[in-house]
All heavy atoms as an XYZ file, in Angstrom:
766
protein
N       1.125     20.728     10.721
C       1.510     19.670      9.807
C       0.417     18.902      9.467
O      -0.353     18.471     10.362
C       2.647     18.848     10.414
C       3.047     17.679      9.489
S       4.173     16.542     10.279
C       5.363     17.463     10.971
N       0.156     18.421      8.252
C      -1.007     17.514      7.916
C      -0.430     16.067      7.751
O       0.691     15.920      7.638
C      -1.601     18.019      6.500
O      -0.618     17.995      5.612
C      -2.272     19.367      6.714
N      -1.478     15.267      8.049
C      -1.101     13.842      7.974
C      -1.874     13.143      7.135
O      -3.076     13.563      6.701
C      -1.353     13.093      9.441
O      -2.542     13.326      9.734
C      -0.370     13.808     10.429
N      -1.541     12.004      6.576
C      -2.251     11.144      5.686
C      -3.083     10.187      6.461
O      -3.181     10.149      7.606
N      -3.810      9.308      5.762
C      -4.723      8.400      6.237
C      -3.838      7.232      6.830
O      -2.669      6.883      6.606
C      -5.681      7.817      5.308
O      -4.916      7.139      4.350
N      -4.426      6.569      7.965
C      -3.808      5.389      8.571
C      -3.714      4.326      7.643
O      -4.484      3.991      6.694
C      -4.592      5.051      9.848
N      -2.685      3.461      7.875
C      -2.295      2.243      7.111
C      -2.540      1.006      7.949
O      -2.116      1.102      9.138
C      -0.895      2.328      6.525
O      -0.685      3.417      5.731
C      -0.531      1.018      5.723
N      -3.105      0.043      7.327
C      -3.258     -1.361      8.142
C      -2.091     -2.244      7.692
O      -1.704     -2.337      6.451
C      -4.594     -1.906      7.647
O      -5.612     -1.000      8.066
C      -4.839     -3.123      8.563
N      -1.490     -2.972      8.578
C      -0.405     -3.832      8.300
C      -0.779     -5.137      8.978
O      -1.365     -5.274     10.111
C       0.888     -3.353      9.127
C       1.957     -4.247      8.919
C       1.229     -1.907      8.465
N      -0.479     -6.126      8.193
C      -0.652     -7.618      8.570
C       0.627     -8.188      8.956
O       1.577     -8.202      8.245
C      -1.443     -8.402      7.661
C      -1.702     -9.801      8.150
C      -2.368    -10.743      7.091
O      -2.682    -10.304      6.044
N      -2.631    -11.940      7.460
N       0.864     -8.747     10.149
C       2.199     -9.359     10.606
C       2.103    -10.861     10.089
O       1.085    -11.474     10.290
C       2.359     -9.266     12.048
C       2.708     -7.947     12.596
C       2.828     -8.107     14.117
C       3.772     -7.319     12.017
N       3.223    -11.194      9.627
C       3.340    -12.719      9.261
C       4.559    -13.107     10.072
O       5.699    -12.678      9.836
C       3.532    -12.873      7.690
C       2.233    -12.337      7.068
C       3.788    -14.416      7.467
C       2.261    -12.347      5.597
N       4.407    -14.132     10.835
C       5.502    -14.727     11.728
C       6.099    -15.752     10.925
O       5.577    -16.871     10.540
C       4.980    -15.225     13.036
C       5.944    -15.570     13.969
O       7.075    -15.912     13.620
O       5.753    -15.652     15.174
N       7.547    -15.721     10.649
C       8.184    -16.678      9.795
C       8.433    -17.922     10.568
O       8.775    -18.979      9.940
C       9.527    -15.930      9.500
C       9.745    -14.923     10.565
C       8.313    -14.435     10.921
N       8.066    -17.988     11.767
C       8.397    -19.301     12.643
C       7.085    -20.198     12.547
O       7.135    -21.298     13.039
C       8.701    -18.960     14.138
O       7.491    -18.271     14.736
C       9.904    -18.021     14.247
N       6.069    -19.634     11.934
C       4.832    -20.483     11.871
C       3.769    -20.271     12.901
O       2.710    -20.810     12.747
N       4.120    -19.388     13.954
C       3.107    -19.227     14.945
C       2.189    -18.104     14.512
O       2.580    -17.157     13.762
C       3.771    -18.722     16.293
C       4.587    -19.736     16.951
C       6.022    -19.874     16.861
C       3.791    -20.739     17.637
C       6.779    -20.793     17.406
C       4.642    -21.823     18.295
C       6.009    -21.708     18.196
N       0.916    -18.203     14.759
C      -0.182    -17.161     14.286
C       0.032    -15.944     15.278
O      -0.230    -16.144     16.351
C      -1.342    -17.795     14.457
C      -2.586    -16.933     13.949
O      -2.286    -15.811     13.438
O      -3.668    -17.309     14.042
N       0.294    -14.928     14.717
C       0.386    -13.590     15.443
C      -0.838    -13.063     15.802
O      -0.959    -12.046     16.473
C       1.198    -12.581     14.644
C       0.971    -13.066     13.195
C       0.847    -14.600     13.266
N      -2.032    -13.731     15.391
C      -3.361    -13.065     15.576
C      -3.900    -12.665     14.407
O      -3.225    -12.229     13.405
N      -5.271    -12.647     14.291
C      -5.891    -12.299     13.084
C      -6.195    -10.790     13.085
O      -6.565    -10.281     11.936
C      -7.361    -13.072     13.148
N      -5.916    -10.100     14.256
C      -6.251     -8.687     14.197
C      -5.144     -7.944     13.554
O      -4.042     -8.013     13.930
C      -6.431     -8.206     15.638
O      -7.383     -8.992     16.334
C      -6.725     -6.693     15.851
N      -5.489     -7.232     12.409
C      -4.414     -6.314     11.781
C      -4.043     -5.162     12.816
O      -4.619     -4.713     13.544
C      -5.089     -5.841     10.610
C      -6.516     -5.948     10.756
C      -6.726     -7.022     11.829
N      -2.704     -4.754     12.518
C      -2.324     -3.613     13.252
C      -2.546     -2.362     12.509
O      -2.588     -2.326     11.240
C      -0.778     -3.688     13.375
C      -0.312     -4.885     14.142
C       1.306     -4.863     14.123
C      -0.637     -4.734     15.754
N      -3.042     -1.244     13.122
C      -3.363     -0.004     12.513
C      -2.156      0.934     12.748
O      -1.840      1.267     13.918
C      -4.636      0.682     13.001
C      -5.704     -0.301     12.958
C      -4.844      1.837     12.280
C      -6.708     -0.263     11.812
N      -1.452      1.355     11.874
C      -0.352      2.148     11.852
C      -0.799      3.600     12.147
O      -1.758      3.938     11.620
C       0.613      2.061     10.596
C       1.099      0.699     10.232
S       2.227      0.115     11.447
C       3.611      0.953     11.118
N       0.083      4.395     12.866
C      -0.195      5.790     12.961
C      -0.253      6.399     11.680
O       0.406      6.093     10.758
C       0.839      6.374     13.868
N      -0.957      7.550     11.513
C      -1.044      8.342     10.300
C       0.323      8.993     10.041
O       1.140      9.242     10.938
C      -2.026      9.512     10.477
O      -3.298      9.077     10.720
N       0.683      8.741      8.751
C       2.034      9.405      8.240
C       1.771     10.730      7.744
O       0.914     11.172      7.224
C       2.529      8.515      7.113
C       2.721      7.101      7.571
C       3.714      6.902      8.519
N       4.112      5.534      8.881
C       3.873      4.879     10.035
N       3.301      5.577     11.110
N       4.234      3.778     10.197
N       2.890     11.737      8.095
C       2.898     13.031      7.497
C       2.727     13.054      6.041
O       3.431     12.260      5.391
C       3.992     13.777      8.103
C       4.879     12.531      8.539
C       4.044     11.410      8.740
N       2.110     13.966      5.546
C       2.036     14.246      3.999
C       3.302     14.927      3.709
O       3.928     14.579      2.563
C       0.780     14.999      3.667
C      -0.451     14.089      3.826
C       0.876     15.366      2.110
C      -1.813     14.765      3.583
N       3.753     15.756      4.455
C       5.057     16.693      4.225
C       5.638     16.707      5.433
O       5.124     17.008      6.547
C       4.508     17.992      3.693
C       5.678     18.772      3.234
O       6.839     18.319      3.234
O       5.483     20.076      2.936
N       7.105     16.684      5.476
C       7.852     16.817      6.551
C       8.367     18.140      6.814
O       8.687     18.567      7.937
C       9.160     15.845      6.380
C       9.012     14.428      6.097
C      10.314     13.812      5.954
C       8.263     13.827      7.173
N       8.018     19.144      5.862
C       8.532     20.493      6.057
C       7.866     21.166      7.383
O       6.648     21.132      7.569
C       7.959     21.259      4.817
C       8.616     22.614      4.566
C       8.370     23.110      3.304
N       8.493     22.184      2.103
C       9.679     21.665      1.700
N      10.692     22.120      2.216
N       9.581     21.000      0.580
N       8.768     21.796      8.012
C       8.370     22.459      9.320
C       8.097     21.533     10.469
O       7.853     22.053     11.635
N       8.192     20.294     10.276
C       7.871     19.392     11.401
C       8.982     19.358     12.340
O      10.073     19.885     12.296
N       8.769     18.423     13.400
C       9.867     18.326     14.430
C      10.398     16.905     14.241
O       9.628     15.835     14.432
C       9.188     18.407     15.802
C       8.502     19.783     16.097
C       7.668     19.812     17.453
N       6.655     18.732     17.321
C       6.065     18.263     18.443
N       6.471     18.634     19.602
N       5.158     17.331     18.288
N      11.752     16.797     14.053
C      12.593     15.614     13.865
C      12.898     15.060     15.128
O      13.521     15.744     15.965
C      13.577     15.842     12.860
C      14.567     14.605     12.625
C      13.790     13.429     12.066
C      15.799     15.045     11.807
N      12.781     13.802     15.509
C      13.379     13.267     16.688
C      14.381     12.282     16.201
O      14.389     11.599     15.161
N      15.549     12.235     16.997
C      16.623     11.310     16.723
C      16.790     10.443     17.972
O      16.936     10.890     19.057
C      18.013     12.129     16.488
C      17.971     13.069     15.268
C      19.207     13.885     15.326
C      17.729     12.489     13.970
N      16.687      9.150     17.706
C      16.904      8.088     18.761
C      18.217      7.453     18.624
O      18.244      6.616     17.740
C      15.702      7.211     18.867
C      15.912      6.145     19.921
C      16.002      6.760     21.451
C      14.585      5.261     19.952
N      19.146      7.768     19.292
C      20.504      7.035     19.343
C      20.451      5.834     20.195
O      19.932      5.879     21.237
C      21.432      8.142     19.868
C      22.944      7.729     19.963
O      23.169      6.518     19.979
O      23.850      8.609     19.854
N      20.910      4.684     19.503
C      20.819      3.485     20.146
C      22.050      3.240     21.154
O      22.148      2.240     21.640
C      20.751      2.264     19.220
C      22.049      1.963     18.511
O      22.961      2.822     18.452
N      22.247      0.895     17.916
N      22.913      4.205     21.204
C      24.068      4.284     22.217
C      25.249      3.421     21.716
O      26.268      3.271     22.410
C      23.756      3.926     23.579
O      23.497      2.553     23.775
N      25.303      2.963     20.459
C      26.493      2.397     19.936
C      27.430      3.466     19.488
O      27.027      4.601     19.118
C      26.090      1.501     18.688
C      25.441      0.174     19.312
C      25.340     -0.811     18.102
C      25.076     -2.252     18.522
N      25.221     -3.168     17.454
N      28.595      3.084     19.263
C      29.713      4.005     18.820
C      29.289      4.557     17.375
O      28.902      3.914     16.473
C      31.012      3.264     18.712
N      29.447      5.872     17.283
C      29.165      6.622     16.118
C      27.651      6.794     15.555
O      27.570      7.321     14.559
C      30.026      6.201     14.927
C      31.503      6.211     15.159
O      32.012      7.323     15.648
N      32.218      5.194     15.034
N      26.795      6.265     16.262
C      25.410      6.353     15.925
C      25.039      7.938     16.003
O      24.151      8.397     15.165
C      24.515      5.607     16.821
O      24.540      5.715     18.141
N      25.471      8.607     16.963
C      25.132     10.053     16.946
C      25.740     10.719     15.778
O      24.993     11.639     15.234
C      25.853     10.658     18.285
C      27.209     10.585     18.448
O      27.866      9.673     17.829
O      27.847     11.453     19.019
N      26.930     10.367     15.313
C      27.557     10.932     14.164
C      26.590     10.681     12.848
O      26.274     11.634     12.076
C      28.992     10.411     13.854
C      29.572     10.925     12.523
C      29.894     10.732     15.125
N      26.243      9.471     12.745
C      25.317      9.128     11.585
C      24.055      9.814     11.614
O      23.448     10.391     10.765
C      25.125      7.584     11.549
C      26.420      6.844     11.220
C      24.076      7.204     10.518
C      26.336      5.232     11.673
N      23.292      9.868     12.883
C      22.189     10.520     13.011
C      22.118     12.025     12.647
O      21.383     12.527     11.987
C      21.596     10.366     14.402
C      20.956      8.980     14.794
C      20.692      8.864     16.178
C      19.719      8.727     13.887
N      23.246     12.672     13.241
C      23.347     14.147     13.051
C      23.668     14.367     11.519
O      23.126     15.389     11.042
C      24.301     14.749     13.936
C      23.731     15.022     15.317
C      24.074     14.348     16.468
C      22.709     15.854     15.582
N      23.201     14.762     17.471
C      22.375     15.849     17.080
C      21.961     16.837     14.935
C      21.521     16.479     17.673
C      20.868     17.517     15.621
C      20.721     17.380     16.964
N      24.376     13.596     10.888
C      24.624     13.909      9.465
C      23.381     13.662      8.646
O      23.016     14.394      7.655
C      25.669     12.729      8.973
N      22.570     12.742      8.970
C      21.296     12.415      8.320
C      20.380     13.708      8.642
O      19.716     14.171      7.637
C      20.610     11.269      8.674
C      21.330      9.977      8.204
C      19.104     11.140      8.269
C      20.945      8.675      8.739
N      20.411     14.116      9.817
C      19.468     15.146     10.209
C      19.838     16.534      9.520
O      19.010     17.268      9.059
C      19.481     15.372     11.734
N      21.164     16.792      9.368
C      21.558     17.922      8.661
C      21.138     17.969      7.190
O      20.530     19.000      6.671
C      23.093     18.132      8.744
C      23.640     18.623      9.992
C      25.189     19.025      9.894
N      25.979     17.900      9.690
C      26.411     17.007     10.457
N      25.984     17.227     11.782
N      27.184     15.967     10.160
N      21.213     16.758      6.543
C      20.748     16.669      5.057
C      19.317     16.822      4.993
O      18.827     17.608      4.140
C      21.295     15.365      4.571
C      22.663     15.060      4.391
C      23.261     16.010      3.303
O      22.619     16.117      2.221
O      24.438     16.532      3.545
N      18.560     16.274      5.900
C      17.073     16.261      5.843
C      16.590     17.793      6.155
O      15.664     18.364      5.590
C      16.428     15.354      6.686
C      16.543     13.900      6.221
C      16.028     12.984      7.446
C      15.806     13.705      4.895
N      17.336     18.329      7.142
C      16.852     19.704      7.581
C      17.126     20.789      6.478
O      16.341     21.633      6.255
C      17.654     20.136      8.802
C      17.108     21.487      9.462
O      16.008     21.628      9.507
O      17.901     22.188      9.847
N      18.093     20.495      5.640
C      18.465     21.443      4.504
C      17.258     21.459      3.556
O      16.915     22.384      2.982
C      19.742     21.032      3.842
N      16.554     20.238      3.504
C      15.508     20.138      2.565
C      14.209     20.456      3.077
O      13.329     21.198      2.466
C      15.373     18.621      1.980
C      14.401     18.461      0.934
C      14.283     17.028      0.316
O      15.397     16.321      0.467
O      13.316     16.778     -0.316
N      13.896     20.086      4.416
C      12.646     20.111      4.927
C      12.423     21.311      6.024
O      11.314     21.587      6.420
C      12.179     18.827      5.524
C      12.045     17.777      4.501
C      12.891     16.779      4.423
C      10.969     17.828      3.602
C      12.850     15.822      3.507
C      10.870     16.805      2.664
C      11.819     15.694      2.533
N      13.490     21.987      6.378
C      13.536     23.118      7.285
C      12.627     22.707      8.646
O      11.764     23.264      8.806
C      13.005     24.278      6.635
C      13.907     24.700      5.490
C      13.407     25.833      4.544
O      12.158     26.142      4.774
O      14.087     26.406      3.813
N      13.131     21.788      9.398
C      12.461     21.358     10.501
C      12.316     22.417     11.577
O      13.104     23.393     11.639
C      13.095     20.206     11.217
C      13.376     18.867     10.450
C      14.589     18.402     10.130
C      12.193     18.457      9.778
C      14.660     17.247      9.324
C      12.387     17.344      9.069
C      13.508     16.609      8.700
N      11.170     22.615     12.285
C      11.136     23.588     13.340
C      11.925     23.210     14.574
O      12.293     24.107     15.354
C       9.605     23.611     13.731
O       9.148     22.452     14.218
N      12.295     21.892     14.670
C      12.977     21.483     15.857
C      13.595     20.029     15.513
O      13.093     19.380     14.835
C      12.023     21.419     17.006
C      13.127     21.180     18.288
O      14.151     21.738     18.501
N      12.584     20.269     19.272
N      14.887     19.967     16.165
C      15.441     18.565     16.070
C      15.744     18.256     17.498
O      16.464     18.889     18.125
C      16.768     18.637     15.235
C      16.452     18.947     13.698
C      17.481     17.193     15.317
C      17.619     19.016     12.812
N      15.064     17.146     17.872
C      15.217     16.685     19.275
C      16.021     15.388     19.360
O      15.635     14.362     18.654
C      13.793     16.433     19.865
C      13.688     15.850     21.235
C      13.973     16.712     22.304
C      13.518     14.449     21.494
C      13.985     16.184     23.596
C      13.517     13.986     22.741
C      13.815     14.781     23.795
N      17.053     15.451     20.092
C      17.953     14.246     20.042
C      17.844     13.615     21.522
O      17.787     14.219     22.519
C      19.389     14.656     19.937
C      20.480     13.677     20.246
C      20.815     12.833     19.056
C      21.071     13.547     21.444
C      21.824     11.842     19.412
C      22.005     12.470     21.617
C      22.408     11.747     20.719
O      23.262     10.788     20.874
N      17.832     12.273     21.532
C      17.821     11.485     22.811
C      18.585     10.213     22.523
O      18.762      9.764     21.502
C      16.519     11.317     23.388
O      16.563     10.838     24.749
C      15.645     10.324     22.567
N      18.949      9.609     23.783
C      19.862      8.355     23.516
C      19.327      7.247     24.541
O      18.808      7.518     25.556
C      21.315      8.748     23.905
C      22.177      7.502     23.695
C      23.585      7.862     24.196
O      23.822      8.627     25.222
N      24.604      7.609     23.315
N      19.241      6.001     23.946
C      18.868      4.771     24.721
C      20.000      4.509     25.689
O      21.173      4.864     25.569
C      18.741      3.547     23.797
C      17.386      3.603     22.955
C      17.466      2.499     22.048
C      17.825      1.077     22.616
N      17.641      0.000     21.669
N      19.703      3.903     26.893
C      20.690      3.558     27.772
C      21.461      2.314     27.466
O      22.524      2.032     27.945
C      19.905      3.306     29.204
C      19.039      2.064     29.081
N      17.717      2.164     28.527
C      19.101      0.866     29.698
C      17.199      0.938     28.585
N      18.020      0.203     29.435
N      20.928      1.490     26.465
C      21.596      0.300     26.051
C      21.256      0.020     24.666
O      20.069      0.058     24.315
C      21.370     -0.842     26.992
O      21.666     -2.109     26.544
N      22.139     -0.426     23.855
C      21.919     -0.785     22.401
C      21.061     -2.146     22.333
O      20.320     -2.230     21.518
C      23.180     -0.979     21.702
N      21.217     -2.927     23.343
C      20.411     -4.225     23.212
C      19.198     -4.279     24.100
O      18.462     -5.318     23.990
C      21.370     -5.377     23.868
O      21.690     -5.118     25.275
N      18.719     -3.182     24.572
C      17.388     -3.189     25.307
C      16.506     -2.009     24.704
O      17.031     -1.068     24.182
C      17.808     -2.804     26.792
C      18.539     -3.936     27.566
C      18.872     -3.373     28.934
C      17.736     -5.181     27.672
N      15.300     -2.212     24.933
C      14.419     -1.243     24.395
C      14.468      0.023     25.223
O      15.100      0.064     26.352
C      12.994     -1.672     24.703
C      13.143     -2.949     25.424
C      14.594     -3.361     25.417
N      14.241      1.249     24.644
C      14.314      2.542     25.415
C      13.486      2.525     26.687
O      12.375      1.885     26.612
C      13.962      3.627     24.385
C      13.312      2.956     23.307
C      13.611      1.523     23.335
N      13.798      3.284     27.659
C      12.946      3.463     28.809
C      11.670      4.141     28.375
O      11.743      4.894     27.528
C      13.716      4.278     29.883
C      14.756      3.703     30.542
C      15.981      4.273     30.801
C      14.615      2.379     31.159
C      17.079      3.728     31.549
C      15.745      1.781     31.799
C      16.963      2.501     31.868
O      17.943      1.802     32.646
N      10.615      3.979     29.071
C       9.265      4.623     28.811
C       9.465      6.120     28.799
O       8.875      6.843     27.965
C       8.341      4.108     29.954
C       8.943      2.802     30.402
C      10.388      2.871     30.150
N      10.355      6.657     29.650
C      10.420      8.116     29.607
C      11.066      8.663     28.356
O      10.849      9.717     27.969
C      11.401      8.609     30.892
C      11.024      8.148     32.199
C      11.511      6.527     32.396
O      12.760      6.353     32.389
O      10.636      5.793     32.686
N      12.026      7.877     27.787
C      12.694      8.324     26.534
C      11.621      8.258     25.414
O      11.519      9.226     24.598
C      13.777      7.323     26.220
C      14.397      7.559     24.725
C      14.906      7.358     27.216
N      10.814      7.308     25.293
C       9.622      7.281     24.355
C       8.739      8.375     24.578
O       8.172      9.029     23.625
C       9.068      5.993     24.329
C       9.841      4.629     23.939
C       9.065      3.418     24.156
C      10.432      4.942     22.580
N       8.423      8.710     25.886
C       7.441      9.695     26.130
C       8.065     11.088     25.675
O       7.286     11.932     25.133
C       7.179      9.790     27.758
N       9.312     11.295     25.993
C       9.934     12.467     25.431
C       9.935     12.707     23.946
O       9.687     13.706     23.440
C      11.490     12.504     25.885
C      11.629     12.981     27.405
O      10.749     13.318     27.983
O      12.764     12.706     27.879
N      10.199     11.655     23.357
C       9.984     11.532     21.854
C       8.644     11.864     21.448
O       8.387     12.789     20.492
C      10.510     10.174     21.154
C      12.077     10.013     21.079
C      12.204      8.508     20.843
C      12.624     10.856     20.100
N       7.683     11.354     22.097
C       6.261     11.598     21.616
C       5.952     13.091     21.887
O       5.192     13.614     21.030
C       5.485     10.697     22.618
C       3.912     10.801     22.217
N       3.433     10.154     21.016
C       2.976     11.285     22.880
C       2.161     10.514     20.940
N       1.805     11.133     22.066
N       6.514     13.680     22.977
C       6.175     15.007     23.285
C       6.901     15.997     22.224
O       6.303     17.063     21.967
C       6.577     15.309     24.670
C       5.580     15.510     25.594
C       5.979     16.051     26.975
N       7.311     15.644     27.454
C       7.486     14.502     28.008
N       6.536     13.706     28.391
N       8.622     14.134     28.498
N       8.121     15.620     21.862
C       9.006     16.518     21.221
C       9.219     16.356     19.699
O       9.947     17.088     19.027
C      10.389     16.576     21.895
C      10.176     17.189     23.236
O       9.878     18.382     23.366
N      10.414     16.420     24.310
N       8.625     15.237     19.112
C       8.950     14.922     17.766
C       7.764     14.530     17.012
O       6.781     13.816     17.661
C       9.960     13.814     17.608
N       7.612     14.867     15.761
C       6.435     14.387     14.871
C       6.773     13.029     14.096
O       5.928     12.386     13.765
C       6.131     15.484     13.784
C       5.551     16.714     14.481
O       4.794     16.717     15.451
O       6.164     17.869     14.060
N       8.112     12.888     14.010
C       8.560     11.671     13.368
C      10.060     11.397     13.906
O      10.718     12.366     14.282
C       8.670     11.856     11.748
C       8.880     13.210     11.248
C      10.122     13.662     11.106
C       7.781     13.945     10.958
C      10.395     14.957     10.733
C       8.014     15.266     10.565
C       9.355     15.747     10.437
N      10.516     10.148     13.836
C      11.592      9.851     14.511
C      12.600      8.970     13.534
O      12.077      8.047     12.832
C      11.399      9.000     15.761
C      12.624      8.475     16.432
C      10.581      9.856     16.748
N      13.786      9.191     13.707
C      14.941      8.319     12.990
C      15.542      7.645     14.074
O      16.092      8.330     14.906
C      15.825      9.026     12.022
C      15.086      9.804     10.978
C      16.837      8.074     11.650
C      15.929     10.689     10.146
N      15.662      6.272     14.066
C      16.387      5.638     15.080
C      17.725      5.064     14.452
O      17.778      4.663     13.342
C      15.602      4.281     15.506
N      18.872      5.436     15.131
C      20.122      5.203     14.563
C      20.894      4.083     15.196
O      20.767      3.773     16.380
N      21.645      3.376     14.391
C      22.485      2.346     14.809
C      23.833      2.746     14.322
O      24.203      3.099     13.304
C      22.087      0.949     14.082
C      23.015     -0.130     14.484
C      20.601      0.640     14.448
N      24.848      2.506     15.353
C      26.312      2.791     14.964
C      27.088      1.590     14.797
O      26.679      0.464     14.768
N      28.361      1.750     15.015
C      29.555      0.829     14.941
C      30.316      0.878     13.833
O      30.292      1.222     12.779
C      28.987     -0.674     15.152
C      28.948     -0.968     16.660
O      29.320     -0.259     17.533
O      28.307     -2.127     16.882
């Protein structure tokens, strides 16, 4: 899979605090999703798995992913454990994070 060039993003804090002058460099984005590995990150709310898998099926029909990797957070209100992020990093080229309810 080929990737595009990196993008620079500047954060603006609506509370008025200066987030710092250093711009964030975003990871390179894929030019084409075809044949890539899709990651699904379920936030553990009700029906988020249903939503994620419905989206994955639609996208897979168009882009023919080589793999779809599914994982779930332990809590909807907390960030994922580092191991969950490491698994996504190892098994996916791009990720969709899902919210249910």
